[in-house]
C-alpha positions in Angstrom: 98.0 146.7 9.0 100.9 144.3 9.0 101.5 143.1 5.4 104.4 140.7 6.1 104.4 137.6 8.2 106.5 137.4 11.3 110.2 137.7 10.5 112.2 134.6 9.8 114.8 133.5 12.3 117.7 134.4 9.9 116.2 137.9 9.4 116.2 138.3 13.2 120.0 138.1 13.1 120.2 141.1 10.8 120.2 143.7 13.6 123.1 142.0 15.3 125.1 141.9 12.0 124.4 145.6 11.5 125.4 146.2 15.1 128.8 144.5 14.5 129.3 146.5 11.3 128.4 149.8 13.0 130.7 148.9 15.9 133.6 148.6 13.6 132.6 151.7 11.6 132.3 153.8 14.8 135.7 152.7 16.1 137.3 153.5 12.8 135.5 156.9 12.4 136.2 157.9 16.0 139.9 156.9 15.8 140.4 158.8 12.5 138.8 162.0 13.8 140.7 161.8 17.1 144.0 161.1 15.3 143.6 164.2 13.2 142.7 166.5 16.1 145.2 164.9 18.4 148.1 165.3 16.0 147.0 168.9 15.3 147.0 169.7 19.0 150.3 167.9 19.7 152.2 169.3 16.7 151.0 172.8 17.4 153.0 172.8 20.6 156.1 171.5 18.9 155.9 173.9 16.0 156.3 176.9 18.3 159.2 175.3 20.2 162.9 174.8 19.4 165.6 172.9 21.2 169.2 174.0 21.3 171.7 171.4 22.4 175.2 172.3 23.4 177.6 169.4 23.4 181.0 170.5 24.6 183.1 168.2 26.8 184.9 171.0 28.8 182.5 172.3 31.4 183.8 175.9 31.4 183.6 176.2 27.6 180.1 174.6 27.7 179.0 177.2 30.3 180.4 180.1 28.2 178.7 178.9 25.0 175.5 178.4 26.9 175.5 182.0 28.0 176.4 183.2 24.5 173.6 181.1 23.0 171.1 182.4 25.6 172.1 186.0 24.9 171.6 185.5 21.2 168.3 183.7 21.5 166.8 186.2 23.9 167.8 189.1 21.6 166.2 187.5 18.6 162.8 188.9 17.5 160.1 186.3 17.5 161.5 184.3 20.4 159.5 184.8 23.6 161.6 182.8 26.0 164.8 180.7 26.2 165.9 178.9 29.3 168.2 176.0 30.3 166.7 172.8 31.3 167.7 171.4 34.7 170.0 168.4 34.7 167.2 166.4 36.4 164.9 167.1 33.5 167.6 166.0 31.0 168.2 162.8 32.9 164.4 162.1 32.8 164.5 162.6 29.0 167.3 160.2 28.7 165.8 157.6 31.1 164.1 155.5 28.3 167.6 154.8 26.9 169.9 155.0 30.0 167.5 153.8 32.7 167.3 155.4 36.1 170.7 157.2 36.3 171.5 158.8 39.7 171.8 162.5 39.7 175.3 162.4 41.1 176.6 159.7 38.7 179.0 162.1 37.0 177.6 161.3 33.6 178.5 164.1 31.1 175.3 165.6 30.0 174.6 168.1 27.1 173.1 171.4 27.9 169.5 171.7 26.6 167.9 175.1 26.0 164.2 175.3 25.5 163.1 178.0 23.1 159.5 179.3 22.6 158.4 181.2 19.5 155.6 183.6 19.2 154.4 181.8 16.1 155.6 178.9 14.0 157.1 181.2 11.3 158.3 183.9 13.7 162.0 183.1 13.1 164.0 182.2 10.0 165.4 178.9 11.2 168.3 178.7 8.7 169.5 182.2 9.6 169.2 181.5 13.3 171.3 178.3 12.9 174.1 180.3 11.2 174.1 183.0 13.9 174.0 180.4 16.6 176.9 178.5 15.1 178.9 181.7 15.0 178.1 182.6 18.7 178.4 179.1 20.1 180.2 176.6 17.8 179.1 173.6 20.0 175.4 174.5 19.7 173.0 172.4 17.6 169.5 173.7 16.8 166.6 171.2 16.4 163.3 172.6 15.0 161.6 169.1 15.1 160.3 169.8 11.5 161.8 166.7 9.9 160.6 164.3 12.6 157.2 166.0 12.7 156.8 165.7 9.0 157.3 161.9 9.2 154.8 161.7 12.0 152.2 163.8 10.0 152.7 161.7 6.9 152.2 158.5 8.9 149.1 160.0 10.5 147.7 160.9 7.1 148.2 157.4 5.9 146.5 155.9 8.9 143.6 158.3 8.5 143.3 157.3 4.8 143.2 153.6 5.9 140.6 154.3 8.5 138.4 156.2 6.0 138.7 153.2 3.6 137.5 150.9 6.5 134.5 153.2 7.1 133.6 153.1 3.4 134.0 149.4 3.1 131.9 148.8 6.3 129.1 151.0 5.0 129.1 149.3 1.6 129.2 145.9 3.3 126.2 146.9 5.4 124.3 148.0 2.3 125.1 144.6 0.7 123.9 142.7 3.7 120.6 144.7 3.7 120.2 144.0 0.0 120.8 140.3 0.5 118.3 140.3 3.4 115.7 142.1 1.4 116.0 139.7 -1.5 115.8 136.8 0.9 112.7 138.3 2.5 111.1 138.8 -0.9 111.8 135.2 -1.8 110.4 134.0 1.5 107.2 136.1 1.3 106.7 135.8 -2.5 103.4 134.0 -2.2 102.1 136.5 0.3 103.2 139.4 -1.9 101.5 137.9 -5.0 98.2 137.5 -3.0 98.5 141.1 -1.9 98.9 142.1 -5.5 95.8 140.2 -6.5 93.9 142.0 -3.7 94.9 145.3 -5.2 97.9 146.3 -3.0 100.2 148.7 -4.7 104.0 148.4 -4.7 104.4 151.5 -2.6 102.3 149.8 0.2 104.3 146.6 0.1 107.6 148.6 0.0 106.5 150.6 3.0 106.1 147.4 5.0 109.7 146.5 4.2 110.9 150.0 4.9 109.5 150.0 8.4 110.9 146.6 9.2 114.4 147.3 7.9 114.4 150.7 9.4 113.7 149.1 12.8 116.5 146.6 12.1 118.9 149.4 11.3 118.0 151.4 14.4 118.3 148.4 16.7 121.6 147.3 15.2 122.8 150.9 15.3 122.0 151.3 19.0 123.8 148.0 19.8 126.9 148.9 17.8 127.2 152.5 19.1 126.7 151.4 22.7 129.5 148.8 22.3 131.7 151.2 20.6 131.1 153.9 23.3 132.0 151.4 26.0 135.1 150.4 24.2 136.2 154.0 23.7 135.5 154.9 27.3 137.7 151.9 28.4 140.5 152.9 26.1 140.4 156.5 27.5 140.4 155.1 31.1 143.4 152.9 30.4 145.3 155.7 28.5 144.7 158.1 31.4 147.5 156.5 33.4 150.0 157.1 30.6 150.3 160.9 31.1 150.6 163.3 28.2 152.2 162.8 24.9 151.5 161.6 21.3 149.7 158.4 22.3 147.3 160.1 24.7 146.8 163.0 22.4 145.4 160.7 19.7 143.0 158.9 22.0 139.3 159.8 21.3 138.0 162.2 24.0 134.8 161.1 25.7 133.6 164.7 25.9 133.7 165.1 22.1 131.9 161.9 21.2 128.3 163.3 21.4 128.0 162.8 17.6 127.8 159.0 18.3 124.2 159.5 19.1 123.5 160.3 15.4 124.9 157.0 14.1 121.9 154.8 15.0 119.7 157.3 13.0 122.2 157.1 10.1 122.1 153.3 10.3 118.3 153.3 10.2 118.2 155.8 7.3 120.7 153.7 5.3 118.9 150.4 5.8 115.5 152.0 5.0 116.7 153.6 1.8 118.5 150.5 0.7 115.5 148.3 1.5 113.2 150.7 -0.4 115.3 150.7 -3.6 115.9 147.0 -3.5 112.2 146.0 -2.9 110.8 148.4 -5.5 113.2 147.2 -8.1 112.3 143.6 -7.3 108.6 144.3 -7.3 108.8 145.9 -10.7 110.4 142.7 -12.0 107.7 140.6 -10.4 104.9 142.4 -12.2 
């Protein structure tokens, strides 16, 4: 039996409002989770890699120091490999600042040595720097830690902001549902009073509101999640052309977004519980 009249036009807009709120919530939640996993994957590779840069103007001395540095690095426990990067790779690394420089331009380039560690703490960095300075005075060791620390702090701050957005969106959705319930109660006040006179209990009236607002939450949740899923898919598609790196590492992965299917159910549950509490409190005051 339907206890409430057909929903008012304004109440019919509620699922769309919930859909917009859940769309924003889904984007913030997906971005926060992807940022954490992406930074973790990306920094894991850097934490087990070191870079040795040898900046010596004289080519013969640079070659000698390069050999001495390679000998020291390959003999150090905890280092799995050490090799010199090709000049073409060095030019590619410098291209964002120097542009497309020809290979035979005669530009003096530093020697870069890529070093791989068996684990992030396999080598005592300060001790390695001292031994490296003694073997090759022109060598500079970069362990990426200072730069990585700044990136991780920034990522944590962004995640905190995104978490705050999720909380505010959920609270805003709850407030919208409360407002909708109170407006519905005011609109159907006469019908509710007649139902009370006919012996209807508060639980029966509240159940009618529960079912209606649960349907609103489910419908709005489906709309919001579908829009968010389409947006995330589009972002992934556009980012796929950018290659690998920090940006693409922090893009939500379509294959790991199956949890989005649970959000419409979460939306329906939140709206139903909010409607139940709001309506029962209002009905208790009407008695």
